[in-house]
C-alpha positions as CSV (number, residue, x, y, z in Angstrom):
1,X,61.2,20.3,116.5
2,X,59.2,20.8,119.7
3,X,56.6,23.4,119.7
4,X,58.2,25.2,122.6
5,X,61.5,25.8,120.7
6,X,59.6,27.2,117.8
7,X,57.8,29.6,120.0
8,X,61.1,30.7,121.6
9,X,62.8,31.2,118.3
10,X,59.8,33.3,117.1
11,X,59.9,35.4,120.2
12,X,63.6,36.0,119.8
13,X,63.2,37.0,116.2
14,X,60.3,39.4,117.1
15,X,62.5,40.9,119.8
16,X,65.3,41.4,117.5
17,X,63.0,43.0,114.9
18,X,61.5,45.3,117.5
19,X,64.9,46.3,118.8
20,X,66.1,47.1,115.3
21,X,63.0,49.1,114.7
22,X,63.6,51.0,118.0
23,X,67.2,52.0,117.4
24,X,67.7,54.8,114.9
25,X,70.9,56.6,113.9
26,X,71.1,60.4,113.3
27,X,74.2,61.5,111.3
28,X,76.5,64.3,112.4
29,X,75.1,66.7,109.8
30,X,71.5,65.9,110.6
31,X,68.9,66.5,113.2
32,X,66.0,64.1,114.0
33,X,62.4,65.0,114.4
34,X,60.5,62.4,116.4
35,X,56.7,62.1,115.7
36,X,54.2,60.1,117.8
37,X,51.1,59.1,116.0
38,X,52.0,61.8,113.3
39,X,52.4,64.6,115.9
40,X,55.7,66.3,116.5
41,X,57.2,65.2,119.8
42,X,60.8,66.4,120.0
43,X,64.0,67.2,118.2
44,X,67.0,65.0,118.8
45,X,70.7,65.5,118.1
46,X,73.1,63.3,116.1
47,X,73.8,59.8,117.5
48,X,71.8,56.6,118.3
49,X,68.2,57.3,119.4
50,X,65.5,55.0,120.7
51,X,61.9,55.3,119.6
52,X,58.8,53.2,120.2
53,X,58.1,51.0,117.2
54,X,54.7,51.3,115.5
55,X,54.0,54.4,117.6
56,X,56.8,56.8,116.9
57,X,58.9,57.5,113.8
58,X,61.9,59.8,113.2
59,X,62.4,62.2,110.3
60,X,66.0,63.3,109.5
61,X,66.7,66.9,108.4
62,X,70.0,67.8,106.6
63,X,71.5,70.8,108.3
64,X,74.3,71.4,105.8
65,X,74.4,74.3,103.3
66,X,72.7,73.2,100.2
67,X,72.3,74.4,96.6
68,X,69.2,75.0,94.5
69,X,69.6,75.6,90.7
70,X,66.9,78.1,89.5
71,X,65.9,77.1,85.9
72,X,66.4,79.8,83.2
73,X,63.4,82.1,82.7
74,X,62.6,85.0,80.4
75,X,62.4,88.5,81.9
76,X,61.3,91.7,80.2
77,X,63.5,94.7,81.1
78,X,62.3,98.3,81.5
79,X,63.2,99.1,77.9
80,X,61.2,96.1,76.6
81,X,64.1,93.7,75.9
82,X,63.6,90.0,76.7
83,X,66.6,88.5,78.6
84,X,67.1,85.0,79.9
85,X,68.2,84.7,83.5
86,X,69.1,81.8,85.7
87,X,70.7,81.7,89.1
88,X,72.0,79.4,91.9
89,X,70.7,79.7,95.5
90,X,72.8,78.7,98.5
91,X,70.7,78.1,101.6
92,X,71.0,76.4,105.0
93,X,68.3,75.1,107.4
94,X,68.5,76.8,110.8
95,X,65.3,75.3,112.3
96,X,64.6,71.7,111.4
97,X,61.0,71.8,112.8
98,X,60.0,74.9,110.8
99,X,61.7,73.6,107.6
100,X,59.5,70.4,107.8
101,X,56.2,71.7,109.2
102,X,56.0,75.3,107.9
103,X,56.3,74.6,104.1
104,X,55.3,71.5,102.1
105,X,58.2,71.5,99.7
106,X,60.9,74.0,100.5
107,X,62.9,73.7,97.2
108,X,60.0,74.3,95.0
109,X,58.8,77.2,97.1
110,X,62.1,78.9,97.1
111,X,62.6,78.4,93.3
112,X,59.2,80.0,92.6
113,X,59.9,82.8,95.0
114,X,63.3,83.5,93.4
115,X,61.8,83.6,89.9
116,X,59.1,86.0,90.9
117,X,61.6,88.3,92.7
118,X,64.0,88.2,89.7
119,X,61.2,89.4,87.5
120,X,60.5,92.3,89.8
121,X,64.1,93.4,90.2
122,X,65.3,93.0,86.6
123,X,62.0,94.4,85.2
124,X,62.7,97.7,86.8
125,X,66.1,98.0,85.1
126,X,67.2,98.9,81.6
127,X,69.2,96.3,79.7
128,X,72.6,98.0,80.0
129,X,72.1,98.5,83.7
130,X,71.0,94.8,84.2
131,X,74.0,93.6,82.4
132,X,76.4,95.6,84.6
133,X,74.6,95.2,87.9
134,X,75.0,91.6,88.8
135,X,76.2,92.3,92.3
136,X,73.3,94.6,93.0
137,X,70.8,92.0,91.7
138,X,72.4,89.3,93.8
139,X,72.2,91.4,96.9
140,X,68.6,92.5,96.4
141,X,67.5,89.0,95.6
142,X,69.3,87.5,98.6
143,X,67.8,90.0,101.0
144,X,64.3,89.5,99.7
145,X,64.5,85.7,99.8
146,X,66.1,85.7,103.2
147,X,63.2,87.7,104.6
148,X,60.6,85.5,103.0
149,X,62.2,82.2,104.0
150,X,63.0,83.2,107.6
151,X,59.7,81.7,108.8
152,X,60.6,78.5,107.1
153,X,63.6,78.0,109.4
154,X,66.1,78.6,106.5
155,X,68.7,81.2,105.7
156,X,69.7,82.2,102.2
157,X,73.5,82.6,102.4
158,X,74.2,83.9,98.9
159,X,72.8,84.0,95.4
160,X,74.8,84.0,92.1
161,X,73.4,84.9,88.7
162,X,74.9,82.4,86.2
163,X,73.9,84.4,83.1
164,X,71.9,87.3,81.7
165,X,71.5,86.7,78.0
166,X,69.7,89.2,75.7
167,X,68.3,88.0,72.3
168,X,70.8,87.2,69.6
169,X,70.1,90.3,67.5
170,X,70.7,92.5,70.5
171,X,73.9,90.7,71.2
172,X,75.1,91.2,67.6
173,X,74.3,95.0,67.9
174,X,76.0,95.2,71.2
175,X,79.0,93.5,69.8
176,X,79.2,95.9,66.9
177,X,78.8,98.9,69.3
178,X,81.5,97.5,71.5
179,X,83.8,97.0,68.5
180,X,83.2,100.6,67.4
181,X,83.8,101.9,70.9
182,X,87.0,100.0,71.1
183,X,88.2,101.3,67.7
184,X,87.4,104.9,68.8
185,X,89.1,104.4,72.1
186,X,92.2,102.9,70.4
187,X,92.4,105.9,68.0
188,X,92.0,108.3,71.0
189,X,94.7,106.5,72.9
190,X,97.0,106.6,69.9
191,X,96.4,110.3,69.4
192,X,96.9,110.9,73.1
193,X,100.1,108.9,73.0
194,X,101.5,110.8,70.0
195,X,100.6,114.1,71.8
196,X,102.3,113.0,75.0
197,X,105.4,111.9,72.9
198,X,105.6,115.2,71.2
199,X,105.2,117.0,74.5
200,X,108.0,114.9,76.0
201,X,110.3,115.6,73.0
202,X,109.6,119.3,73.4
203,X,110.3,119.1,77.1
204,X,113.5,117.2,76.3
205,X,114.6,119.8,73.8
206,X,113.9,122.6,76.4
207,X,115.9,120.7,79.1
208,X,118.7,120.1,76.7
209,X,118.8,123.8,75.7
210,X,118.7,124.8,79.3
211,X,121.5,122.4,80.1
212,X,123.7,123.7,77.3
213,X,123.0,127.3,78.4
214,X,123.9,126.4,82.0
215,X,127.0,124.6,80.8
216,X,128.1,127.7,78.7
217,X,127.4,130.0,81.7
218,X,129.5,127.8,84.0
219,X,132.3,127.5,81.4
220,X,132.4,131.3,81.0
221,X,132.3,131.8,84.8
222,X,135.1,129.3,85.1
223,X,137.2,131.0,82.5
224,X,136.6,134.4,84.1
225,X,137.5,133.0,87.5
226,X,140.7,131.5,86.0
227,X,141.7,134.8,84.3
228,X,141.0,136.6,87.6
229,X,143.2,134.2,89.5
230,X,145.9,134.5,86.8
231,X,145.7,138.3,87.0
232,X,145.9,138.2,90.8
233,X,148.9,135.9,90.6
234,X,150.6,138.2,88.1
235,X,149.9,141.3,90.2
236,X,151.3,139.6,93.3
237,X,154.4,138.6,91.3
238,X,154.9,142.1,89.9
239,X,154.4,143.5,93.4
240,X,157.1,141.2,94.8
241,X,159.5,142.0,91.9
242,X,158.8,145.8,92.4
243,X,159.3,145.6,96.2
244,X,162.6,143.6,95.6
245,X,163.7,146.0,93.0
246,X,163.0,149.0,95.2
247,X,164.9,147.5,98.1
248,X,167.8,146.5,95.8
249,X,168.1,149.9,94.1
250,X,167.7,151.7,97.3
251,X,170.6,149.9,98.9
252,X,172.7,150.4,95.7
253,X,171.8,154.1,95.7
254,X,173.0,154.5,99.3
255,X,176.2,152.7,98.5
256,X,176.8,154.8,95.4
257,X,176.2,157.9,97.5
258,X,178.8,156.7,99.9
259,X,181.3,156.0,97.1
260,X,180.7,159.5,95.8
261,X,181.5,161.0,99.2
262,X,184.6,158.8,99.5
263,X,185.7,159.9,96.0
264,X,185.3,163.5,96.9
265,X,187.2,163.0,100.2
266,X,190.0,161.2,98.5
267,X,190.4,164.1,96.0
268,X,190.8,166.6,98.8
269,X,192.7,164.7,101.6
270,X,195.9,162.8,101.6
271,X,194.9,160.5,104.5
272,X,191.6,159.0,105.7
273,X,190.8,156.5,108.3
274,X,188.0,154.1,107.4
275,X,186.4,151.7,109.9
276,X,187.0,148.1,109.3
277,X,183.3,147.3,109.0
278,X,182.5,150.0,106.6
279,X,180.6,149.1,103.4
280,X,183.3,150.7,101.3
281,X,185.7,148.0,102.2
282,X,183.4,145.5,100.7
283,X,183.4,147.4,97.5
284,X,187.2,147.8,97.5
285,X,187.8,144.2,98.4
286,X,189.7,145.2,101.6
287,X,187.2,143.8,104.2
288,X,189.1,142.3,107.1
289,X,192.5,143.8,106.4
290,X,194.4,145.6,109.2
291,X,196.4,147.8,106.8
292,X,195.2,151.4,107.0
293,X,194.3,153.1,103.7
294,X,196.4,156.1,103.3
295,X,195.6,157.7,100.0
296,X,198.4,160.1,98.8
297,X,197.8,163.2,96.8
298,X,200.6,163.6,94.2
299,X,201.7,166.7,92.4
300,X,202.2,167.0,88.7
301,X,205.9,167.4,89.1
302,X,206.3,164.1,91.0
303,X,204.2,162.4,88.4
304,X,206.4,163.6,85.6
305,X,209.5,162.5,87.5
306,X,208.2,159.1,88.1
307,X,207.4,158.7,84.5
308,X,211.0,159.5,83.6
């Protein structure tokens, strides 16, 4: 192979190598820090970036939210009880330059800072308060870490305590205390339930008695109203009968009076003219007849003769 071809091939290979070393890829979730001779030059966004080989280099920084597991540690509470605590820290880099150049190893630094802060927070609490104040501990720890790591270009988004474990003998005593408390509460609830049941039965009996009383009152009132209506109906009936009887007997009395007058008249007169529409005709059955009534007064002698 001629010497010229070898040189050309070598030059091409060197060019390809230089080009591959010049083109760098920055992922979507990253930012790139370009350094020239070890000094910070600029920050680049995701995509293909060109650098000068052997002079510049690029450092990629993960900008996604990340998790750090804080190892378990022993903490002495205010009442001198040793508890074991571990936590999980969620953080996100907000300034890639500060995260790289302001702290040597961010994860180790934040773990040590979290452990120290936990000792200060939990050490000022009693055991029972520490066990029931997880949210308060999380909030205070997050605020403290966020303030301290702000200059490192990071933000602590949240912190979760995974466990707060007291010694085994304390756990056993707490379990017995909890059992006794549950037993006492159960007995109290049972007594309260029985008391409420008795009160409800008493109220039910009172309501039943009041209902029966009200029913008796309503029944008596109904019966009284019924008797009152019956009495009023009977009174009206008697009144109608009395009015009818008075009218009837009054008419009959007038007619009897007329008959008495006619009788006396007939005893003294031999002839009487009666109007055709007189009531006496109705009594005598002569209503509508045209024959005059001529009553005759006979003597005793004529009567004797007629009998013979």
